[in-house]
A tleap script that builds the chain and sets N, CA, C and O, in Angstrom:
source leaprc.protein.ff14SB
mol = sequence {
  NASN ASP GLN GLN GLN THR GLN ILE ASN LEU
  LEU GLN GLY GLU ILE GLN HIE LEU LYS GLN
  ASP ASN LEU LYS LEU TYR GLU LYS ILE ARG
  TYR LEU GLN SER CYS SER GLY THR ARG ARG
  ASP GLN ASP VAL VAL VAL PRO VAL GLU SER
  ARG TYR LYS SER SER TYR GLU GLN ARG LEU
  ASP PRO PHE ALA SER PHE ASN GLN ALA GLU
  ARG GLN ARG LYS TYR ALA GLN LEU SER VAL
  PHE GLU LYS ILE ILE LEU SER LEU VAL ARG
  PHE ILE ALA GLY ASN LYS ASN ALA ARG LEU
  ALA VAL PHE PHE TYR ALA VAL LEU LEU HIE
  GLY LEU VAL PHE ALA VAL LEU TYR LYS MET
  ALA LEU THR GLU CSER
}
set mol.1.N position { 12.554 -26.376 31.503 }
set mol.1.CA position { 12.212 -25.927 30.151 }
set mol.1.C position { 11.088 -24.894 30.206 }
set mol.1.O position { 11.127 -23.884 29.503 }
set mol.2.N position { 10.092 -25.155 31.044 }
set mol.2.CA position { 8.975 -24.215 31.210 }
set mol.2.C position { 9.460 -22.908 31.821 }
set mol.2.O position { 8.999 -21.824 31.462 }
set mol.3.N position { 10.391 -23.035 32.741 }
set mol.3.CA position { 10.937 -21.849 33.395 }
set mol.3.C position { 11.741 -21.016 32.393 }
set mol.3.O position { 11.691 -19.786 32.415 }
set mol.4.N position { 12.479 -21.695 31.518 }
set mol.4.CA position { 13.252 -20.981 30.495 }
set mol.4.C position { 12.329 -20.252 29.526 }
set mol.4.O position { 12.606 -19.116 29.143 }
set mol.5.N position { 11.239 -20.894 29.129 }
set mol.5.CA position { 10.284 -20.276 28.213 }
set mol.5.C position { 9.645 -19.049 28.857 }
set mol.5.O position { 9.444 -18.029 28.198 }
set mol.6.N position { 9.329 -19.155 30.147 }
set mol.6.CA position { 8.766 -18.020 30.863 }
set mol.6.C position { 9.771 -16.878 30.928 }
set mol.6.O position { 9.419 -15.711 30.755 }
set mol.7.N position { 11.029 -17.234 31.179 }
set mol.7.CA position { 12.087 -16.224 31.230 }
set mol.7.C position { 12.264 -15.549 29.874 }
set mol.7.O position { 12.455 -14.334 29.810 }
set mol.8.N position { 12.203 -16.314 28.796 }
set mol.8.CA position { 12.329 -15.765 27.440 }
set mol.8.C position { 11.185 -14.810 27.154 }
set mol.8.O position { 11.403 -13.710 26.644 }
set mol.9.N position { 9.969 -15.223 27.479 }
set mol.9.CA position { 8.805 -14.354 27.259 }
set mol.9.C position { 8.913 -13.065 28.062 }
set mol.9.O position { 8.576 -11.989 27.567 }
set mol.10.N position { 9.384 -13.174 29.311 }
set mol.10.CA position { 9.555 -11.995 30.150 }
set mol.10.C position { 10.588 -11.042 29.542 }
set mol.10.O position { 10.380 -9.829 29.509 }
set mol.11.N position { 11.697 -11.600 29.063 }
set mol.11.CA position { 12.748 -10.765 28.466 }
set mol.11.C position { 12.289 -10.127 27.159 }
set mol.11.O position { 12.630 -8.979 26.876 }
set mol.12.N position { 11.525 -10.859 26.369 }
set mol.12.CA position { 11.010 -10.286 25.120 }
set mol.12.C position { 10.050 -9.137 25.409 }
set mol.12.O position { 10.061 -8.123 24.710 }
set mol.13.N position { 9.235 -9.293 26.421 }
set mol.13.CA position { 8.338 -8.209 26.812 }
set mol.13.C position { 9.116 -6.989 27.282 }
set mol.13.O position { 8.752 -5.853 26.976 }
set mol.14.N position { 10.177 -7.229 28.020 }
set mol.14.CA position { 11.001 -6.112 28.495 }
set mol.14.C position { 11.722 -5.428 27.336 }
set mol.14.O position { 11.881 -4.207 27.348 }
set mol.15.N position { 12.153 -6.182 26.351 }
set mol.15.CA position { 12.797 -5.603 25.170 }
set mol.15.C position { 11.824 -4.688 24.438 }
set mol.15.O position { 12.185 -3.581 24.039 }
set mol.16.N position { 10.594 -5.152 24.264 }
set mol.16.CA position { 9.580 -4.320 23.607 }
set mol.16.C position { 9.336 -3.039 24.405 }
set mol.16.O position { 9.210 -1.958 23.830 }
set mol.17.N position { 9.272 -3.167 25.722 }
set mol.17.CA position { 9.051 -2.006 26.579 }
set mol.17.C position { 10.217 -1.021 26.448 }
set mol.17.O position { 9.998 0.188 26.372 }
set mol.18.N position { 11.434 -1.521 26.421 }
set mol.18.CA position { 12.608 -0.652 26.283 }
set mol.18.C position { 12.647 0.032 24.923 }
set mol.18.O position { 13.058 1.188 24.820 }
set mol.19.N position { 12.225 -0.672 23.885 }
set mol.19.CA position { 12.176 -0.047 22.556 }
set mol.19.C position { 11.162 1.100 22.537 }
set mol.19.O position { 11.419 2.160 21.967 }
set mol.20.N position { 10.024 0.875 23.159 }
set mol.20.CA position { 9.017 1.935 23.231 }
set mol.20.C position { 9.542 3.117 24.036 }
set mol.20.O position { 9.313 4.270 23.671 }
set mol.21.N position { 10.247 2.834 25.134 }
set mol.21.CA position { 10.837 3.924 25.928 }
set mol.21.C position { 11.863 4.703 25.110 }
set mol.21.O position { 11.915 5.932 25.176 }
set mol.22.N position { 12.670 3.991 24.346 }
set mol.22.CA position { 13.673 4.664 23.515 }
set mol.22.C position { 13.016 5.542 22.450 }
set mol.22.O position { 13.499 6.637 22.161 }
set mol.23.N position { 11.923 5.067 21.870 }
set mol.23.CA position { 11.213 5.891 20.887 }
set mol.23.C position { 10.650 7.153 21.538 }
set mol.23.O position { 10.687 8.231 20.944 }
set mol.24.N position { 10.132 7.018 22.752 }
set mol.24.CA position { 9.617 8.191 23.460 }
set mol.24.C position { 10.757 9.166 23.778 }
set mol.24.O position { 10.586 10.380 23.673 }
set mol.25.N position { 11.905 8.638 24.161 }
set mol.25.CA position { 13.050 9.506 24.434 }
set mol.25.C position { 13.519 10.208 23.161 }
set mol.25.O position { 13.875 11.386 23.194 }
set mol.26.N position { 13.518 9.495 22.056 }
set mol.26.CA position { 13.909 10.113 20.789 }
set mol.26.C position { 12.932 11.224 20.422 }
set mol.26.O position { 13.334 12.275 19.923 }
set mol.27.N position { 11.651 10.985 20.672 }
set mol.27.CA position { 10.647 12.012 20.411 }
set mol.27.C position { 10.909 13.252 21.266 }
set mol.27.O position { 10.774 14.377 20.784 }
set mol.28.N position { 11.276 13.054 22.515 }
set mol.28.CA position { 11.588 14.180 23.395 }
set mol.28.C position { 12.829 14.922 22.914 }
set mol.28.O position { 12.879 16.151 22.976 }
set mol.29.N position { 13.829 14.189 22.435 }
set mol.29.CA position { 15.036 14.827 21.901 }
set mol.29.C position { 14.673 15.709 20.721 }
set mol.29.O position { 15.126 16.850 20.627 }
set mol.30.N position { 13.856 15.181 19.820 }
set mol.30.CA position { 13.452 15.970 18.653 }
set mol.30.C position { 12.655 17.206 19.072 }
set mol.30.O position { 12.827 18.280 18.495 }
set mol.31.N position { 11.803 17.062 20.053 }
set mol.31.CA position { 11.011 18.189 20.534 }
set mol.31.C position { 11.923 19.265 21.130 }
set mol.31.O position { 11.781 20.449 20.821 }
set mol.32.N position { 12.855 18.846 21.984 }
set mol.32.CA position { 13.762 19.810 22.603 }
set mol.32.C position { 14.643 20.498 21.563 }
set mol.32.O position { 14.942 21.685 21.690 }
set mol.33.N position { 15.058 19.761 20.541 }
set mol.33.CA position { 15.858 20.373 19.483 }
set mol.33.C position { 15.039 21.404 18.715 }
set mol.33.O position { 15.560 22.447 18.321 }
set mol.34.N position { 13.765 21.116 18.504 }
set mol.34.CA position { 12.932 22.072 17.767 }
set mol.34.C position { 12.620 23.304 18.620 }
set mol.34.O position { 12.495 24.403 18.079 }
set mol.35.N position { 12.491 23.145 19.941 }
set mol.35.CA position { 12.200 24.274 20.820 }
set mol.35.C position { 13.395 25.203 20.965 }
set mol.35.O position { 13.244 26.424 21.000 }
set mol.36.N position { 14.588 24.613 21.048 }
set mol.36.CA position { 15.767 25.453 21.251 }
set mol.36.C position { 16.159 26.183 19.976 }
set mol.36.O position { 16.880 27.180 20.029 }
set mol.37.N position { 15.704 25.710 18.861 }
set mol.37.CA position { 15.998 26.367 17.593 }
set mol.37.C position { 17.388 26.069 17.073 }
set mol.37.O position { 17.739 26.485 15.969 }
set mol.38.N position { 18.172 25.367 17.841 }
set mol.38.CA position { 19.512 24.998 17.362 }
set mol.38.C position { 19.493 23.548 16.946 }
set mol.38.O position { 19.039 22.663 17.671 }
set mol.39.N position { 19.995 23.347 15.774 }
set mol.39.CA position { 20.087 21.967 15.259 }
set mol.39.C position { 21.546 21.590 15.195 }
set mol.39.O position { 22.400 22.399 14.830 }
set mol.40.N position { 21.818 20.371 15.550 }
set mol.40.CA position { 23.175 19.871 15.376 }
set mol.40.C position { 23.460 19.727 13.898 }
set mol.40.O position { 22.544 19.642 13.081 }
set mol.41.N position { 24.721 19.701 13.566 }
set mol.41.CA position { 25.088 19.430 12.178 }
set mol.41.C position { 24.601 18.044 11.806 }
set mol.41.O position { 24.710 17.100 12.588 }
set mol.42.N position { 24.066 17.934 10.611 }
set mol.42.CA position { 23.578 16.625 10.159 }
set mol.42.C position { 24.736 15.682 9.869 }
set mol.42.O position { 24.537 14.475 9.726 }
set mol.43.N position { 25.963 16.237 9.779 }
set mol.43.CA position { 27.126 15.389 9.544 }
set mol.43.C position { 27.445 14.543 10.763 }
set mol.43.O position { 28.001 13.453 10.637 }
set mol.44.N position { 27.092 15.044 11.951 }
set mol.44.CA position { 27.352 14.305 13.172 }
set mol.44.C position { 26.245 13.277 13.337 }
set mol.44.O position { 25.081 13.625 13.536 }
set mol.45.N position { 26.618 12.016 13.253 }
set mol.45.CA position { 25.629 10.942 13.330 }
set mol.45.C position { 25.822 10.216 14.654 }
set mol.45.O position { 26.887 9.662 14.926 }
set mol.46.N position { 24.797 10.227 15.454 }
set mol.46.CA position { 24.814 9.485 16.706 }
set mol.46.C position { 24.126 8.151 16.435 }
set mol.46.O position { 22.956 8.132 16.053 }
set mol.47.N position { 24.824 7.046 16.623 }
set mol.47.CA position { 24.242 5.736 16.257 }
set mol.47.C position { 22.909 5.440 16.939 }
set mol.47.O position { 22.014 4.857 16.328 }
set mol.48.N position { 22.776 5.834 18.189 }
set mol.48.CA position { 21.537 5.547 18.913 }
set mol.48.C position { 20.372 6.302 18.286 }
set mol.48.O position { 19.282 5.754 18.121 }
set mol.49.N position { 20.612 7.572 17.936 }
set mol.49.CA position { 19.540 8.358 17.322 }
set mol.49.C position { 19.177 7.823 15.951 }
set mol.49.O position { 17.998 7.727 15.612 }
set mol.50.N position { 20.174 7.475 15.164 }
set mol.50.CA position { 19.881 7.008 13.813 }
set mol.50.C position { 19.135 5.680 13.826 }
set mol.50.O position { 18.376 5.373 12.907 }
set mol.51.N position { 19.360 4.892 14.881 }
set mol.51.CA position { 18.676 3.604 14.966 }
set mol.51.C position { 17.176 3.784 15.182 }
set mol.51.O position { 16.378 2.985 14.693 }
set mol.52.N position { 16.790 4.835 15.915 }
set mol.52.CA position { 15.378 5.028 16.247 }
set mol.52.C position { 14.692 6.065 15.364 }
set mol.52.O position { 13.483 6.266 15.478 }
set mol.53.N position { 15.440 6.720 14.493 }
set mol.53.CA position { 14.858 7.762 13.654 }
set mol.53.C position { 13.790 7.197 12.723 }
set mol.53.O position { 12.701 7.759 12.606 }
set mol.54.N position { 14.106 6.081 12.059 }
set mol.54.CA position { 13.137 5.521 11.104 }
set mol.54.C position { 11.896 5.001 11.825 }
set mol.54.O position { 10.781 5.156 11.326 }
set mol.55.N position { 12.076 4.392 12.982 }
set mol.55.CA position { 10.913 3.908 13.745 }
set mol.55.C position { 10.041 5.067 14.195 }
set mol.55.O position { 8.814 4.983 14.168 }
set mol.56.N position { 10.683 6.144 14.607 }
set mol.56.CA position { 9.947 7.327 15.060 }
set mol.56.C position { 9.151 7.941 13.913 }
set mol.56.O position { 7.971 8.257 14.068 }
set mol.57.N position { 9.796 8.108 12.771 }
set mol.57.CA position { 9.118 8.725 11.630 }
set mol.57.C position { 8.008 7.831 11.091 }
set mol.57.O position { 6.974 8.323 10.638 }
set mol.58.N position { 8.220 6.531 11.139 }
set mol.58.CA position { 7.179 5.609 10.684 }
set mol.58.C position { 5.966 5.669 11.611 }
set mol.58.O position { 4.826 5.566 11.158 }
set mol.59.N position { 6.212 5.833 12.894 }
set mol.59.CA position { 5.118 5.911 13.862 }
set mol.59.C position { 4.304 7.184 13.669 }
set mol.59.O position { 3.103 7.206 13.940 }
set mol.60.N position { 4.957 8.242 13.200 }
set mol.60.CA position { 4.263 9.512 12.994 }
set mol.60.C position { 3.387 9.512 11.752 }
set mol.60.O position { 2.389 10.231 11.699 }
set mol.61.N position { 3.746 8.719 10.759 }
set mol.61.CA position { 3.056 8.746 9.474 }
set mol.61.C position { 1.786 7.893 9.530 }
set mol.61.O position { 1.883 6.666 9.512 }
set mol.62.N position { 0.593 8.508 9.598 }
set mol.62.CA position { -0.634 7.712 9.694 }
set mol.62.C position { -0.936 6.961 8.393 }
set mol.62.O position { -1.561 5.901 8.422 }
set mol.63.N position { -0.498 7.501 7.260 }
set mol.63.CA position { -0.762 6.834 5.988 }
set mol.63.C position { 0.034 5.534 5.870 }
set mol.63.O position { -0.461 4.541 5.335 }
set mol.64.N position { 1.253 5.547 6.365 }
set mol.64.CA position { 2.068 4.335 6.315 }
set mol.64.C position { 1.467 3.235 7.183 }
set mol.64.O position { 1.419 2.076 6.771 }
set mol.65.N position { 1.010 3.591 8.379 }
set mol.65.CA position { 0.415 2.573 9.247 }
set mol.65.C position { -0.909 2.068 8.661 }
set mol.65.O position { -1.215 0.879 8.758 }
set mol.66.N position { -1.697 2.973 8.051 }
set mol.66.CA position { -2.935 2.552 7.408 }
set mol.66.C position { -2.641 1.627 6.224 }
set mol.66.O position { -3.309 0.612 6.029 }
set mol.67.N position { -1.627 2.001 5.439 }
set mol.67.CA position { -1.244 1.191 4.285 }
set mol.67.C position { -0.798 -0.199 4.731 }
set mol.67.O position { -1.166 -1.197 4.112 }
set mol.68.N position { -0.018 -0.265 5.788 }
set mol.68.CA position { 0.440 -1.557 6.286 }
set mol.68.C position { -0.733 -2.397 6.797 }
set mol.68.O position { -0.787 -3.601 6.546 }
set mol.69.N position { -1.662 -1.777 7.503 }
set mol.69.CA position { -2.826 -2.504 8.011 }
set mol.69.C position { -3.685 -3.020 6.856 }
set mol.69.O position { -4.189 -4.142 6.912 }
set mol.70.N position { -3.853 -2.216 5.819 }
set mol.70.CA position { -4.626 -2.648 4.645 }
set mol.70.C position { -3.940 -3.810 3.927 }
set mol.70.O position { -4.598 -4.759 3.499 }
set mol.71.N position { -2.629 -3.730 3.800 }
set mol.71.CA position { -1.889 -4.829 3.155 }
set mol.71.C position { -2.067 -6.130 3.925 }
set mol.71.O position { -2.285 -7.188 3.334 }
set mol.72.N position { -1.973 -6.044 5.254 }
set mol.72.CA position { -2.142 -7.244 6.073 }
set mol.72.C position { -3.564 -7.784 5.956 }
set mol.72.O position { -3.767 -8.998 5.909 }
set mol.73.N position { -4.544 -6.892 5.909 }
set mol.73.CA position { -5.935 -7.328 5.788 }
set mol.73.C position { -6.159 -8.019 4.447 }
set mol.73.O position { -6.788 -9.075 4.385 }
set mol.74.N position { -5.639 -7.416 3.368 }
set mol.74.CA position { -5.796 -8.008 2.036 }
set mol.74.C position { -5.055 -9.344 1.932 }
set mol.74.O position { -5.556 -10.287 1.318 }
set mol.75.N position { -3.868 -9.425 2.527 }
set mol.75.CA position { -3.103 -10.667 2.475 }
set mol.75.C position { -3.841 -11.779 3.220 }
set mol.75.O position { -3.817 -12.933 2.792 }
set mol.76.N position { -4.491 -11.440 4.324 }
set mol.76.CA position { -5.243 -12.434 5.091 }
set mol.76.C position { -6.440 -12.958 4.305 }
set mol.76.O position { -6.888 -14.080 4.543 }
set mol.77.N position { -6.965 -12.167 3.374 }
set mol.77.CA position { -8.116 -12.586 2.576 }
set mol.77.C position { -7.731 -13.504 1.417 }
set mol.77.O position { -8.598 -14.151 0.831 }
set mol.78.N position { -6.448 -13.567 1.081 }
set mol.78.CA position { -6.017 -14.391 -0.046 }
set mol.78.C position { -6.138 -15.871 0.283 }
set mol.78.O position { -6.001 -16.286 1.434 }
set mol.79.N position { -6.399 -16.659 -0.761 }
set mol.79.CA position { -6.411 -18.110 -0.577 }
set mol.79.C position { -4.971 -18.612 -0.542 }
set mol.79.O position { -4.039 -17.864 -0.837 }
set mol.80.N position { -4.795 -19.873 -0.182 }
set mol.80.CA position { -3.455 -20.457 -0.097 }
set mol.80.C position { -2.779 -20.416 -1.470 }
set mol.80.O position { -1.596 -20.090 -1.570 }
set mol.81.N position { -3.519 -20.741 -2.514 }
set mol.81.CA position { -2.967 -20.719 -3.868 }
set mol.81.C position { -2.505 -19.311 -4.244 }
set mol.81.O position { -1.431 -19.139 -4.820 }
set mol.82.N position { -3.311 -18.314 -3.920 }
set mol.82.CA position { -2.944 -16.930 -4.229 }
set mol.82.C position { -1.721 -16.483 -3.435 }
set mol.82.O position { -0.890 -15.733 -3.946 }
set mol.83.N position { -1.605 -16.942 -2.180 }
set mol.83.CA position { -0.432 -16.606 -1.377 }
set mol.83.C position { 0.835 -17.218 -1.969 }
set mol.83.O position { 1.896 -16.594 -1.952 }
set mol.84.N position { 0.723 -18.446 -2.496 }
set mol.84.CA position { 1.872 -19.100 -3.133 }
set mol.84.C position { 2.280 -18.332 -4.380 }
set mol.84.O position { 3.467 -18.089 -4.598 }
set mol.85.N position { 1.308 -17.948 -5.203 }
set mol.85.CA position { 1.605 -17.183 -6.422 }
set mol.85.C position { 2.242 -15.842 -6.058 }
set mol.85.O position { 3.211 -15.427 -6.693 }
set mol.86.N position { 1.712 -15.168 -5.051 }
set mol.86.CA position { 2.273 -13.883 -4.632 }
set mol.86.C position { 3.717 -14.042 -4.160 }
set mol.86.O position { 4.570 -13.217 -4.488 }
set mol.87.N position { 3.994 -15.086 -3.399 }
set mol.87.CA position { 5.363 -15.329 -2.932 }
set mol.87.C position { 6.296 -15.598 -4.104 }
set mol.87.O position { 7.429 -15.118 -4.126 }
set mol.88.N position { 5.822 -16.362 -5.072 }
set mol.88.CA position { 6.631 -16.669 -6.250 }
set mol.88.C position { 6.921 -15.409 -7.058 }
set mol.88.O position { 8.053 -15.202 -7.495 }
set mol.89.N position { 5.920 -14.574 -7.259 }
set mol.89.CA position { 6.106 -13.329 -8.009 }
set mol.89.C position { 7.054 -12.395 -7.275 }
set mol.89.O position { 7.904 -11.761 -7.900 }
set mol.90.N position { 6.918 -12.301 -5.952 }
set mol.90.CA position { 7.829 -11.451 -5.174 }
set mol.90.C position { 9.255 -11.956 -5.274 }
set mol.90.O position { 10.192 -11.162 -5.355 }
set mol.91.N position { 9.429 -13.285 -5.267 }
set mol.91.CA position { 10.768 -13.858 -5.391 }
set mol.91.C position { 11.361 -13.534 -6.753 }
set mol.91.O position { 12.511 -13.108 -6.847 }
set mol.92.N position { 10.580 -13.735 -7.807 }
set mol.92.CA position { 11.080 -13.483 -9.157 }
set mol.92.C position { 11.375 -12.001 -9.353 }
set mol.92.O position { 12.395 -11.648 -9.945 }
set mol.93.N position { 10.500 -11.135 -8.869 }
set mol.93.CA position { 10.706 -9.694 -9.033 }
set mol.93.C position { 11.887 -9.195 -8.209 }
set mol.93.O position { 12.527 -8.215 -8.590 }
set mol.94.N position { 12.184 -9.836 -7.107 }
set mol.94.CA position { 13.241 -9.372 -6.226 }
set mol.94.C position { 14.595 -10.004 -6.456 }
set mol.94.O position { 15.561 -9.629 -5.793 }
set mol.95.N position { 14.700 -10.952 -7.375 }
set mol.95.CA position { 15.948 -11.668 -7.583 }
set mol.95.C position { 16.368 -11.529 -9.042 }
set mol.95.O position { 15.623 -11.915 -9.942 }
set mol.96.N position { 17.547 -10.985 -9.276 }
set mol.96.CA position { 18.020 -10.745 -10.640 }
set mol.96.C position { 18.173 -12.047 -11.421 }
set mol.96.O position { 17.772 -12.123 -12.582 }
set mol.97.N position { 18.747 -13.066 -10.798 }
set mol.97.CA position { 18.955 -14.343 -11.492 }
set mol.97.C position { 17.623 -15.013 -11.849 }
set mol.97.O position { 17.493 -15.631 -12.905 }
set mol.98.N position { 16.644 -14.882 -10.960 }
set mol.98.CA position { 15.331 -15.469 -11.242 }
set mol.98.C position { 14.672 -14.747 -12.418 }
set mol.98.O position { 14.041 -15.383 -13.263 }
set mol.99.N position { 14.817 -13.420 -12.472 }
set mol.99.CA position { 14.257 -12.663 -13.605 }
set mol.99.C position { 14.925 -13.080 -14.912 }
set mol.99.O position { 14.254 -13.236 -15.932 }
set mol.100.N position { 16.239 -13.260 -14.884 }
set mol.100.CA position { 16.945 -13.705 -16.097 }
set mol.100.C position { 16.480 -15.099 -16.521 }
set mol.100.O position { 16.281 -15.353 -17.709 }
set mol.101.N position { 16.310 -15.992 -15.562 }
set mol.101.CA position { 15.866 -17.351 -15.878 }
set mol.101.C position { 14.473 -17.326 -16.504 }
set mol.101.O position { 14.227 -18.032 -17.482 }
set mol.102.N position { 13.563 -16.526 -15.958 }
set mol.102.CA position { 12.213 -16.429 -16.518 }
set mol.102.C position { 12.260 -15.824 -17.915 }
set mol.102.O position { 11.540 -16.273 -18.807 }
set mol.103.N position { 13.101 -14.809 -18.115 }
set mol.103.CA position { 13.237 -14.187 -19.438 }
set mol.103.C position { 13.715 -15.204 -20.476 }
set mol.103.O position { 13.124 -15.330 -21.549 }
set mol.104.N position { 14.786 -15.924 -20.148 }
set mol.104.CA position { 15.315 -16.891 -21.110 }
set mol.104.C position { 14.350 -18.057 -21.329 }
set mol.104.O position { 14.289 -18.608 -22.429 }
set mol.105.N position { 13.599 -18.438 -20.298 }
set mol.105.CA position { 12.589 -19.477 -20.449 }
set mol.105.C position { 11.496 -19.017 -21.416 }
set mol.105.O position { 11.058 -19.790 -22.268 }
set mol.106.N position { 11.056 -17.765 -21.289 }
set mol.106.CA position { 10.034 -17.235 -22.192 }
set mol.106.C position { 10.562 -17.140 -23.620 }
set mol.106.O position { 9.842 -17.459 -24.567 }
set mol.107.N position { 11.801 -16.708 -23.783 }
set mol.107.CA position { 12.409 -16.636 -25.123 }
set mol.107.C position { 12.507 -18.038 -25.722 }
set mol.107.O position { 12.216 -18.226 -26.903 }
set mol.108.N position { 12.911 -19.012 -24.928 }
set mol.108.CA position { 13.013 -20.396 -25.407 }
set mol.108.C position { 11.645 -20.929 -25.836 }
set mol.108.O position { 11.537 -21.568 -26.883 }
set mol.109.N position { 10.611 -20.679 -25.052 }
set mol.109.CA position { 9.271 -21.145 -25.415 }
set mol.109.C position { 8.775 -20.478 -26.692 }
set mol.109.O position { 8.187 -21.142 -27.545 }
set mol.110.N position { 9.004 -19.169 -26.836 }
set mol.110.CA position { 8.598 -18.476 -28.056 }
set mol.110.C position { 9.348 -19.029 -29.260 }
set mol.110.O position { 8.766 -19.223 -30.327 }
set mol.111.N position { 10.631 -19.278 -29.085 }
set mol.111.CA position { 11.421 -19.857 -30.185 }
set mol.111.C position { 10.898 -21.223 -30.576 }
set mol.111.O position { 10.827 -21.548 -31.761 }
set mol.112.N position { 10.530 -22.027 -29.587 }
set mol.112.CA position { 9.993 -23.355 -29.868 }
set mol.112.C position { 8.669 -23.267 -30.628 }
set mol.112.O position { 8.457 -24.016 -31.581 }
set mol.113.N position { 7.791 -22.375 -30.224 }
set mol.113.CA position { 6.503 -22.199 -30.905 }
set mol.113.C position { 6.730 -21.729 -32.337 }
set mol.113.O position { 6.094 -22.239 -33.259 }
set mol.114.N position { 7.625 -20.764 -32.539 }
set mol.114.CA position { 7.907 -20.283 -33.888 }
set mol.114.C position { 8.498 -21.383 -34.759 }
set mol.114.O position { 8.168 -21.492 -35.940 }
set mol.115.N position { 9.372 -22.196 -34.175 }
set mol.115.CA position { 9.979 -23.293 -34.945 }
set mol.115.C position { 8.924 -24.309 -35.358 }
set mol.115.O position { 8.930 -24.770 -36.500 }
set mol.116.N position { 8.027 -24.663 -34.461 }
set mol.116.CA position { 6.973 -25.640 -34.783 }
set mol.116.C position { 6.035 -25.063 -35.850 }
set mol.116.O position { 5.666 -25.760 -36.795 }
set mol.117.N position { 5.649 -23.788 -35.697 }
set mol.117.CA position { 4.773 -23.175 -36.705 }
set mol.117.C position { 5.474 -23.086 -38.069 }
set mol.117.O position { 4.845 -23.302 -39.105 }
set mol.118.N position { 6.753 -22.775 -38.070 }
set mol.118.CA position { 7.507 -22.687 -39.326 }
set mol.118.C position { 7.590 -24.046 -39.985 }
set mol.118.O position { 7.418 -24.156 -41.198 }
set mol.119.N position { 7.850 -25.081 -39.211 }
set mol.119.CA position { 7.950 -26.441 -39.754 }
set mol.119.C position { 6.589 -26.889 -40.300 }
set mol.119.O position { 6.515 -27.528 -41.350 }
set mol.120.N position { 5.513 -26.549 -39.577 }
set mol.120.CA position { 4.175 -26.914 -40.045 }
set mol.120.C position { 3.839 -26.188 -41.341 }
set mol.120.O position { 3.207 -26.756 -42.231 }
set mol.121.N position { 4.259 -24.942 -41.445 }
set mol.121.CA position { 3.988 -24.157 -42.666 }
set mol.121.C position { 4.748 -24.745 -43.849 }
set mol.121.O position { 4.232 -24.762 -44.966 }
set mol.122.N position { 5.959 -25.223 -43.618 }
set mol.122.CA position { 6.747 -25.789 -44.703 }
set mol.122.C position { 6.194 -27.133 -45.167 }
set mol.122.O position { 6.186 -27.426 -46.363 }
set mol.123.N position { 5.730 -27.950 -44.220 }
set mol.123.CA position { 5.235 -29.278 -44.589 }
set mol.123.C position { 3.847 -29.205 -45.225 }
set mol.123.O position { 3.490 -30.093 -45.999 }
set mol.124.N position { 3.061 -28.183 -44.927 }
set mol.124.CA position { 1.711 -28.053 -45.475 }
set mol.124.C position { 1.739 -27.535 -46.908 }
set mol.124.O position { 0.822 -27.806 -47.683 }
set mol.125.N position { 2.791 -26.789 -47.268 }
set mol.125.CA position { 2.793 -26.209 -48.604 }
set mol.125.C position { 3.518 -27.030 -49.599 }
set mol.125.O position { 3.597 -26.655 -50.769 }
savepdb mol mol.pdb
quit
């Protein structure tokens, strides 16, 4: 079991190394394409290139990496209760059915409050 775990860790490290090598190769491809002045048609999609294009562009953008680091720092500062609320809000905002359920729940509560106030107004007068 220990040997298998060591093997898994070794393979995961090698996968990370290969991904970094592929990103460097993609960077070299882009450089050579820019130097030669000839661009391939954008209609021709090479699956290997398209897989690493987003990773390459994300690595180049310093604002995106700064934004991600700031988000992680701010998330680490949140309390457990705040993390639960944030997860709940993200779930509701990202799920259409959850948004509908919250909407109808709010409408139902407003209707209930209006009904109680209306009944109280009728009985008081």
